C-alpha positions, -999 to 999 in steps of 0.1 A, spaced: -261 -270 495 -271 -275 458 -256 -310 454 -290 -326 460 -309 -301 438 -324 -315 406 -312 -297 374 -345 -279 371 -341 -267 407 -306 -255 400 -318 -236 370 -343 -217 392 -315 -208 416 -291 -197 388 -319 -177 372 -325 -159 405 -288 -149 404 -292 -137 369 -322 -116 379 -304 -101 408 -277 -90 383 -304 -75 361 -316 -55 391 -281 -45 398 -286 -58 434 -259 -64 459 -273 -99 468 -299 -125 456 -330 -117 476 -361 -138 481 -379 -116 456 -355 -127 429 -362 -164 436 -400 -156 433 -393 -139 400 -373 -169 387 -401 -192 396 -427 -170 379 -406 -167 347 -404 -205 345 -442 -205 339 -442 -237 317 -433 -259 347 -459 -278 366 -447 -260 398 -452 -225 383 -487 -235 372 -496 -248 406 -483 -216 420 -508 -198 400 -481 -181 380 -505 -175 351 -522 -149 374 -490 -132 381 -481 -105 355 -444 -107 352 -440 -71 342 -461 -61 372 -440 -84 394 -407 -68 382 -421 -33 389 -431 -43 424 -397 -59 431 -380 -27 418 -399 -7 444 -394 -32 472 -356 -37 469 -346 -3 456 -331 6 489 -310 -26 487 -295 -19 454 -258 -13 450 -236 -12 419 -224 -47 410 -188 -50 417 -182 -87 410 -195 -114 389 -207 -137 417 -236 -124 437 -241 -139 471 -274 -149 487 -292 -128 513 -303 -144 546 -339 -145 533 -329 -163 501 -307 -187 520 -336 -194 544 -359 -203 515 -333 -227 500 -326 -243 534 -363 -247 540 -367 -264 507 -342 -290 518 -360 -294 551 -393 -299 531 -377 -326 509 -365 -345 540 -400 -341 556 -416 -358 526 -388 -383 522 -377 -370 487 -342 -378 476 -337 -346 457 -349 -310 459 -373 -300 430 -387 -266 421 -419 -276 439 -399 -276 472 -386 -241 465 -421 -229 456 -436 -243 488 -408 -229 508 -417 -194 495 -452 -198 509 -438 -211 542 -415 -181 545 -440 -156 556 -415 -130 568 -399 -128 534 -403 -101 508 -413 -128 483 -443 -139 503 -454 -103 509 -454 -98 472 -474 -129 465 -502 -116 487 -506 -87 464 -518 -110 436 -552 -127 433 -541 -162 441 -557 -190 463 -529 -197 488 -545 -226 505 -553 -244 472 -517 -237 458 -501 -251 489 -522 -282 489 -514 -287 452 -477 -284 457 -478 -308 487 -496 -333 465 -470 -330 438 -442 -335 464 -460 -365 480 -463 -381 446 -425 -383 445 -423 -394 481 -403 -426 487 -431 -449 497 -413 -480 485 -376 -487 487 -359 -479 454 -343 -508 435 -316 -501 410 -325 -513 375 -291 -531 371 -289 -545 406 -311 -576 402 -298 -586 367 -277 -617 368 -246 -612 346 -218 -635 338 -196 -617 363 -161 -630 355 -147 -636 390 -128 -666 376 -103 -677 401 -81 -689 372 -72 -653 366 -52 -653 398 -29 -681 385 -19 -660 355 -1 -636 379 35 -645 386 35 -624 418 5 -642 431 18 -677 421 51 -670 441 31 -659 471 8 -690 470 38 -713 467 53 -698 499 18 -701 516 16 -738 505 50 -745 521 35 -735 555 8 -761 553 31 -791 562 41 -774 595 4 -777 606 -4 -809 588 -29 -792 565 -36 -798 529 -60 -769 521 -47 -733 518 -64 -709 542 -64 -671 547 -39 -674 576 -12 -690 554 -17 -664 527 -14 -635 552 17 -652 568 34 -653 534 27 -616 528 40 -606 562 72 -627 557 83 -601 531 92 -570 550 98 -551 517 61 -552 509 44 -518 512 13 -534 527 35 -551 554 47 -517 565 12 -502 565 -2 -531 585 24 -526 613 8 -492 619 -22 -510 631 -3 -535 653 -5 -563 627 31 -575 624 45 -610 615 52 -618 651 18 -605 664 0 -624 637 18 -657 644 12 -652 682 -26 -648 675 -27 -678 652 -17 -701 680 -51 -694 696 -69 -710 666 -68 -748 673 -91 -757 645 -102 -743 611 -139 -741 616 -137 -705 605 -123 -716 571 -144 -745 561 -178 -747 544 -195 -773 523 -167 -782 499 -129 -786 500 -107 -773 472 -71 -760 470 -83 -730 490 -106 -732 520 -140 -717 509 -132 -685 529 -98 -682 513 -115 -687 480 -139 -658 487 -110 -636 499 -90 -642 467 -120 -635 445 -125 -602 464 -89 -594 458 -96 -594 421 -124 -569 427 -100 -548 448 -74 -548 421 -100 -537 395 -114 -509 417 -78 -496 421 -73 -498 383 -46 -524 385 -42 -554 362 -18 -571 386 -29 -587 418 -6 -574 445 -4 -583 482 -23 -552 492 -52 -563 470 -52 -597 488 -53 -580 522 -82 -558 510 -99 -590 496 -98 -607 531 -112 -575 547 -140 -573 520 -148 -610 524 -153 -604 562 -147 -641 570 -118 -665 579 -91 -668 605 -70 -640 591 -100 -616 592 -105 -625 629 -69 -619 637 -70 -586 619 -100 -576 640 -82 -586 673 -49 -569 665 -64 -537 652 -88 -537 683 -117 -538 659 -105 -504 646 -135 -484 633 -135 -483 595 -103 -503 594 -108 -514 558 -115 -478 547 -85 -464 565 -62 -491 552 -75 -484 516 -66 -448 520 -31 -456 535 -24 -479 505 -33 -453 480 -15 -426 499 17 -443 490 11 -438 453 26 -408 435 -6 -402 416 -42 -414 423 -49 -441 396 -73 -428 369 -99 -457 376 -98 -451 413 -105 -414 408 -134 -422 384 -150 -447 408 -146 -424 438 -165 -397 418 -191 -423 408 -198 -431 445 -201 -394 453 -227 -391 425 -246 -420 438 -246 -405 472 -259 -372 457 -288 -392 442 -294 -409 476 -284 -442 460 -261 -470 475 -258 -490 442 -231 -477 419 -243 -486 384 -228 -481 350 -245 -447 348 -226 -434 378 -193 -447 364 -201 -428 332 -204 -396 353 -171 -405 368 -155 -408 334 -168 -374 325 -154 -359 356 -119 -371 349 -101 -346 327 -77 -347 310 -83 -384 299 -89 -402 266 -124 -411 274 -132 -376 285 -118 -362 252 -138 -388 232 -171 -378 249 -163 -341 247 -157 -344 210 -192 -360 207 -207 -330 225 -214 -349 258 -209 -330 290 -212 -339 327 -241 -316 332 -261 -331 303 -253 -366 313 -263 -359 349 -297 -347 337 -302 -380 318 -291 -401 348 -316 -382 369 -344 -393 345 -333 -430 348 -327 -434 385 -355 -411 397 -360 -397 432 -364 -429 454 -341 -433 483 -322 -466 483 -318 -480 517 -287 -502 521 -269 -505 555 -240 -524 540 -227 -493 522 -219 -488 485 -220 -518 461 -217 -521 424 -246 -532 402 -241 -565 384 -236 -547 351 -211 -523 368 -191 -554 380 -192 -569 345 -181 -535 332 -151 -536 355 -143 -572 344 -144 -562 307 -121 -531 313 -97 -554 332 -97 -579 303 -92 -551 277 -62 -536 296 -47 -571 301 -52 -580 265 -33 -549 253 -5 -554 278 -13 -524 299 -3 -521 336 -34 -500 345 -70 -499 338 -77 -464 324 -107 -444 312 -108 -456 277 -110 -493 289 -141 -483 310 -157 -464 282 -150 -494 258 -166 -517 284 -198 -496 284 -201 -501 246 -199 -539 251 -231 -538 272 -254 -519 249 -285 -521 271 -268 -509 303 -279 -476 318 -247 -458 308 -253 -466 272 -289 -455 275 -276 -422 287 -251 -418 258 -278 -427 233 -302 -402 248 -274 -376 243 -272 -384 206 -243 -408 202 -240 -446 195 -215 -475 200 -198 -470 167 -191 -433 172 -176 -440 206 -154 -468 194 -141 -447 165 -135 -418 189 -114 -440 212 -93 -452 182 -87 -416 171 -76 -405 205 -53 -435 208 -37 -428 175 -27 -393 189 -5 -409 215 32 -411 209 45 -445 201 61 -462 230 
């Protein structure tokens, strides 16, 4: 439930648990949540609640009397929440949704206490000299201030970066070159001169040893079925656009997307599975239409195929695990754009890893970084029906990590390549987070070098 709570709201909940322990209670009750709110008297929410009129010592005395009969010796470290406490927290989530807030703040919890009129916390509040109507109105105004009245726009999304989707990178891959040569040999049978997605896929399906060929057969996409479907396409209107190059424009898009797929999976080699994923990401071309026909427009086909491809791997690639976590964090913040700041959180989640150790040695934790990210991305909800997408700077970050791994002859993009890429864009959000936590580019680069020196010589 707490995944959408701000850090301040989480602090309130955790303090309520501490207070329950101090009272030697069997559970966290609504009264403990009230006490946690009152003790945090410096916050805006506490002031709006009229916490200055609530004598904490008197409040503690009242709570002692009220929940005395509920007390039991504490037998374990974790103290569960009572029905009344759960109800207040659940109601705070409902209030946030009602006012279109992305995250739950202490103000939502405070307002929830006033709306929970059957709770022990509300009964205690009535014993103090506070103006309930005024307090509720003030809390509502604070919550409305953070309401998503305009669609959130990620700071890195609109920036135009020199995203290195250079198609030349494909021709540096021996496996891709061999595949394209096979695809080109199929052109003469049709009298074509320009390579399309259909010839590329035919060449992949020709090799029954390819792992992706075996996976595609699960969805009814075999060499025979694909060739049979291809007969139905008498012209290439699905492939052409304004210009003609060695690839049809749609094949070009698919090949560019295959580079992105490889980077996302942490690979510095473009493999057949990346090309298939690239065609699905491009969502255009003859091969894409045939995939849809043969898979019966299978719901979430691309997502399912992506899982199947990765399930064949012995271990989840480090970069893939980092980017998965980054997307989860973006979802927690109600964002659909994965920026460099979310990838930084992904790096901090991946332990053990070189980048994690570097940041840990600099005193940077996931919890602290998340607080700084919260300050940068705010509470606005980002509406995007197309699903998750990377910001321009995040794309450039993946390009730089790819280039660094390639330069050093590595087979995979790993955490230190991603962290290094962050330092190369000193005004990206991830670097702003790191600077706010007291580190700089030089410290990070030196930390990476020190960690690499610890590795055994290969």
